[in-house]
C-alpha positions in Angstrom: 0.0 0.0 0.0 1.3 3.4 -1.0 1.9 5.6 2.0 0.0 8.9 2.4 1.5 11.2 5.0 0.3 14.7 6.0 2.2 17.2 7.9 0.0 19.9 9.5 1.3 23.1 10.9 -0.9 25.8 12.5 0.0 29.2 10.9 1.5 31.6 13.5 -0.4 29.6 16.1 0.0 31.8 19.1 -0.8 34.9 17.1 -3.8 33.2 15.5 -5.2 32.3 18.9 -4.6 35.9 20.1 -6.6 37.2 17.1 -9.5 34.9 18.1 -9.3 36.3 21.7 -9.0 39.9 20.5 -10.3 40.4 16.9 -9.0 43.9 16.8 -5.5 42.4 16.4 -6.4 40.8 13.1 -4.2 42.1 10.2 -2.0 44.2 12.5 1.7 43.9 13.1 1.9 42.3 16.6 3.9 39.7 18.4 3.6 37.4 21.4 6.6 37.8 23.6 8.4 39.0 26.6 9.2 42.5 27.9 11.8 44.6 26.0 13.6 45.2 29.2 15.9 42.4 30.2 16.0 39.2 28.1 12.5 39.2 26.7 12.2 37.4 23.3 9.6 37.1 20.6 7.7 33.8 20.8 5.5 34.3 17.7 5.1 37.1 15.2 2.0 37.9 13.1 2.5 37.7 9.4 2.1 41.4 9.1 5.0 41.8 11.6 7.1 39.3 9.7 7.0 41.6 6.6 9.1 44.0 8.7 11.7 41.3 9.7 10.2 40.5 13.1 10.6 36.7 13.8 10.4 34.3 16.6 13.4 33.9 19.0 14.4 37.5 18.2 15.1 39.7 21.3 12.0 41.9 21.9 14.2 44.9 22.1 15.6 44.2 18.6 12.1 43.6 17.3 10.9 47.0 18.6 14.0 48.6 17.0 12.9 47.2 13.6 9.3 48.1 14.1 8.7 50.7 16.9 4.9 50.4 16.4 4.9 46.7 17.1 2.1 45.6 19.4 3.3 43.3 22.2 0.9 40.7 23.6 1.7 38.6 26.7 1.6 34.8 26.3 -1.7 33.1 27.3 -0.4 29.5 27.4 -3.7 28.2 28.9 -5.6 29.3 25.8 -2.9 27.9 23.5 -3.1 24.5 25.2 -6.9 24.5 24.9 -6.9 25.3 21.2 -4.1 22.8 20.5 -6.2 20.1 22.1 -9.2 21.0 19.9 -7.0 20.7 16.8 -5.4 17.4 17.8 -8.8 15.9 18.6 -9.9 16.8 15.0 -6.7 15.1 13.7 -7.3 11.9 15.7 -10.9 11.9 14.6 -9.6 11.9 11.0 -7.0 9.1 11.5 -5.9 7.0 14.5 -2.3 7.4 13.4 -1.4 10.9 14.6 1.9 12.0 16.0 1.9 15.4 17.6 5.5 16.8 17.5 4.7 20.1 19.2 1.8 22.2 20.4 1.0 23.4 16.8 2.4 20.7 14.6 1.6 17.0 13.8 1.9 14.2 11.3 -0.9 12.0 10.2 -0.8 8.7 8.3 -3.9 8.5 6.1 -2.7 5.7 3.9 -5.9 3.7 4.4 -8.2 6.5 3.4 -9.5 6.1 -0.2 -9.6 9.8 -1.2 -6.6 11.5 -2.9 -4.3 13.0 -0.3 -4.8 16.5 -1.5 -8.5 16.1 -1.0 -8.0 14.8 2.5 -5.8 17.7 3.3 -8.3 20.2 2.0 -11.1 18.7 4.0 -8.9 18.7 7.1 -7.9 22.4 6.6 -11.5 23.4 6.2 -12.6 21.4 9.2 -9.9 23.0 11.5 -10.9 26.4 10.3 -14.7 25.7 10.7 -14.4 24.2 14.2 -11.6 26.2 15.7 -11.2 29.4 13.6 -7.4 28.6 13.2 -5.6 28.7 9.9 -3.2 25.9 9.0 -0.9 24.7 6.2 -0.3 21.1 5.1 2.3 19.2 3.3 1.4 15.9 1.6 3.8 13.2 0.4 4.7 9.5 0.8 6.9 10.1 3.8 7.2 12.3 6.8 10.5 13.8 5.6 9.0 15.0 2.3 5.7 16.0 3.8 7.4 18.3 6.3 9.7 19.8 3.7 6.8 20.3 1.3 4.9 22.2 4.0 7.9 24.4 4.9 8.5 25.1 1.2 4.8 25.9 0.5 4.5 28.3 3.4 7.6 30.3 2.4 6.1 31.0 -1.0 3.4 33.1 0.5 4.6 36.7 1.4 1.3 38.5 1.6 1.4 39.4 5.3 -1.5 37.0 5.9 -1.6 33.4 7.0 -0.4 31.1 4.1 -3.1 28.5 4.5 -1.2 26.6 1.9 -1.5 22.9 0.8 1.6 21.5 -1.0 1.4 18.0 -2.5 4.4 16.1 -3.7 3.1 13.3 -5.9 4.5 9.7 -5.6 7.6 9.3 -7.6 8.3 13.1 -7.7 10.1 13.3 -4.3 13.7 13.6 -5.6 12.6 16.0 -8.3 10.9 18.2 -5.7 13.9 18.2 -3.3 16.7 18.7 -5.9 16.5 22.5 -6.3 16.0 23.3 -2.6 18.7 24.9 -0.6 21.0 22.4 1.1 20.1 23.6 4.6 16.4 22.7 4.0 17.3 19.0 4.4 16.9 17.4 7.8 20.3 16.7 9.4 22.1 19.6 7.6 22.8 22.3 10.2 24.3 25.8 9.6 27.9 24.7 10.0 27.6 21.7 7.8 25.7 23.8 5.2 28.5 26.4 5.2 31.1 23.7 4.7 29.1 22.2 1.8 28.6 25.5 0.1 32.3 26.1 0.1 32.6 23.0 -2.0 29.9 24.1 -4.4 27.2 21.9 -2.9 24.4 24.4 -2.6 21.3 22.3 -3.3 19.9 19.0 -2.2 20.2 17.7 -5.7 24.0 18.2 -5.7 24.2 16.4 -2.4 22.2 13.4 -3.8 24.7 13.2 -6.7 27.8 13.0 -4.6 30.0 10.0 -5.0 30.2 7.4 -2.2 33.7 8.6 -1.2 32.7 12.3 -1.1 29.5 11.7 0.9 31.5 9.7 3.5 33.9 12.6 3.8 31.1 15.0 4.7 28.9 12.7 6.8 31.0 9.7 7.8 28.9 6.6 8.7 25.7 8.6 8.1 26.6 9.3 4.5 24.3 6.8 2.9 21.4 7.9 5.2 21.9 11.5 4.1 21.9 10.4 0.4 18.6 8.6 0.9 17.1 11.7 2.5 18.3 13.9 -0.3 16.5 11.5 -2.7 13.3 11.7 -0.6 13.5 8.1 0.6 12.2 7.9 4.2 10.4 4.9 5.7 10.1 6.3 9.2 6.7 5.5 10.6 4.3 7.9 12.3 4.3 7.2 16.0 0.9 7.7 17.5 0.5 8.5 21.2 1.2 5.5 23.5 -2.1 5.9 25.2 -4.9 3.7 23.9 -7.3 5.4 21.6 -10.8 6.3 22.9 -12.5 5.8 19.6 -11.8 4.9 16.0 -13.7 6.8 13.3 -13.6 7.8 9.6 -15.5 10.5 7.8 -15.7 12.2 4.5 -16.5 15.7 3.4 -18.1 15.8 0.0 -17.0 18.2 -2.7 -20.6 18.4 -3.7 -23.4 17.9 -1.2 -25.2 14.5 -1.4 -28.9 13.9 -1.0 -29.4 10.5 -2.7 -30.2 7.9 0.0 -28.7 4.9 -2.0 -25.4 6.7 -2.6 -25.2 7.9 1.0 -25.7 4.3 2.3 -23.0 3.1 0.0 -20.7 5.7 1.4 -21.8 4.7 4.9 -20.9 1.1 4.2 -17.4 2.1 3.0 -16.8 4.2 6.1 -18.0 1.3 8.3 -15.5 -1.1 6.5 -12.7 1.4 7.0 -13.5 1.7 10.7 -13.7 -2.1 11.1 -10.4 -2.5 9.3 -8.7 0.0 11.6 -10.1 -1.7 14.7 -8.9 -5.1 13.7 -5.4 -3.8 12.9 -5.3 -2.2 16.4 -6.7 -5.4 17.9 -9.6 -3.5 19.4 -13.4 -3.7 19.3 -16.1 -1.4 20.6 -19.7 -1.5 22.0 -20.9 1.9 20.9 -21.4 2.8 17.2 -21.7 6.5 16.2 -22.6 8.4 13.1 -22.0 12.1 12.3 -24.1 14.0 9.8 -23.2 17.6 8.7 -25.7 19.3 6.5 -25.0 21.9 3.8 -25.7 24.7 6.3 -22.9 23.3 8.5 -25.3 22.1 11.3 -23.8 19.0 12.7 -25.4 16.1 14.5 -23.9 13.1 16.2 -26.0 10.0 17.2 -24.9 6.8 18.8 -26.2 3.4 19.9 -24.9 0.7 22.3 -24.7 -2.9 21.3 -24.6 -6.0 23.4 -21.1 -7.2 22.6 -17.9 -5.5 21.4 -17.5 -5.8 17.7 -14.9 -4.9 15.0 -16.8 -6.6 12.1 -17.7 -4.4 9.1 -21.2 -5.7 8.7 -22.1 -5.3 12.4 -20.9 -1.7 12.4 -22.7 -0.9 9.2 -26.0 -2.3 10.3 -26.0 -0.1 13.4 -24.7 2.9 11.5 -27.4 2.4 8.8 -30.2 2.2 11.4 -29.0 5.4 13.0 -28.7 7.1 9.7 -32.2 6.2 8.4 -33.7 7.1 11.8 -32.1 10.6 12.1 -31.4 11.8 8.5 -33.9 14.3 7.3 -34.7 12.6 4.0 -33.8 14.6 0.9 -31.7 17.1 2.9 -28.3 17.6 1.4 -25.4 16.2 3.4 -22.0 17.9 3.4 -20.1 15.4 5.7 -20.8 11.8 6.8 -18.9 9.9 9.5 -18.9 6.6 11.3 -17.2 5.8 14.6 -16.9 3.1 17.2 -16.2 4.0 20.9 -16.1 2.3 24.3 -13.2 0.2 23.1 -11.8 -3.0 24.5 -9.9 -6.1 23.4 -12.1 -8.3 21.1 -14.1 -10.9 22.8 -17.3 -12.8 22.1 -19.5 -15.1 24.1 -20.4 -18.2 22.2 -23.6 -20.1 22.5 -23.8 -23.9 22.3 -25.1 -23.8 18.7 -23.8 -20.3 17.7 -21.1 -20.6 15.0 -22.5 -17.7 12.9 -20.2 -15.2 14.7 -17.2 -17.4 14.1 -18.0 -17.7 10.4 -18.3 -13.9 10.1 -14.9 -13.4 11.8 -13.3 -16.0 9.6 -14.7 -14.4 6.4 -13.6 -10.9 7.6 -10.1 -12.2 8.3 -9.9 -13.8 4.8 -11.0 -10.5 3.2 -8.4 -8.6 5.2 -5.7 -11.0 4.1 -6.7 -10.6 0.5 -6.7 -6.8 0.7 -3.3 -6.7 2.5 -1.8 -8.9 -0.2 -3.4 -7.5 -3.4 -4.8 -4.1 -2.4 -8.1 -2.8 -1.1 -9.9 -3.0 -4.4 -9.3 -6.8 -4.9 -12.7 -7.6 -3.4 -15.9 -5.5 -3.1 -19.4 -6.1 -2.0 -21.9 -6.2 -4.9 -24.0 -3.4 -3.5 -21.1 -1.0 -3.6 -20.6 -1.5 -7.3 -21.6 1.2 -9.7 -25.3 1.0 -10.7 -26.2 -1.0 -7.6 -28.5 0.2 -4.9 -29.3 -1.0 -1.4 
């Protein structure tokens, strides 16, 4: 399965939160930071302030020298933590494989989601804005290395004095081509001193580093030479490491590019979401006893409904049956749907009580395992239900 990795970075996070708390700051040159007296430094600068050279980690006194009218705002870390949690919850609701690397930055592995990665990123960007009011930029690629570098590159292209809100996609097979013209110091593992040394030898871009001979690359990087060459070519198999704590729920949702109101089509999509949730549960060796659906209409009104079942399950059909019942009970027939989601909560290790003559559950489990094995070996499209094929209805 081809990897699909997203790097999300909240644009000028602290400043963006301050603008939500005080809308009069929006569009103005301001910074979050310490006092100009003593050792105060800038923690975050608005994009309007950055146009004047103000940047994070700059001494506050120097920032005010550059821009005497700079508005200083004191840090409100409690608010930052609250907003960060809201965003991270959205990411975990999108994929169970999320690695938060800082308060305003995270990686997601969305390899098992069927939509194109750019579409997933756009939906995610819209959802973060809709639900938190925070702008963000995203890099999309087949690895965390290239996704991060794509995001950094995309954001730097925007010099408008406003949040970039950029989405940069590096298509599979284009990693080395994307990296080649970038400045040598953009590559992970190349610090300022190493970059200066490389530039003295005429190695100014990542492409030139990738083209070094084995002997030369060992001279510069020693035993890490081959690792640096792989990075320069965009080769990175590092996994995304989700938080060690057990997930509280597993869910999947889709935002439609065009609102949907056809019942048959919505139920097909609901089944696909249920299968995705079931697959994720089985891979995590989890099952749940509460099934949820989420419906967001075209006017952005959102409803979540759930039902409890007698035994924990991670079987696609069981999840779908409960999700279908909830949907048909609560959907306003004919009303256009913008987003549809399925989730399972109240998670535990899979277990099932068997009756004396009950082998139906075992058969379902064996069939599901066989389908999982086929999809793992030959791809997710190797086997499909008849009612999901084009032209079929419920």
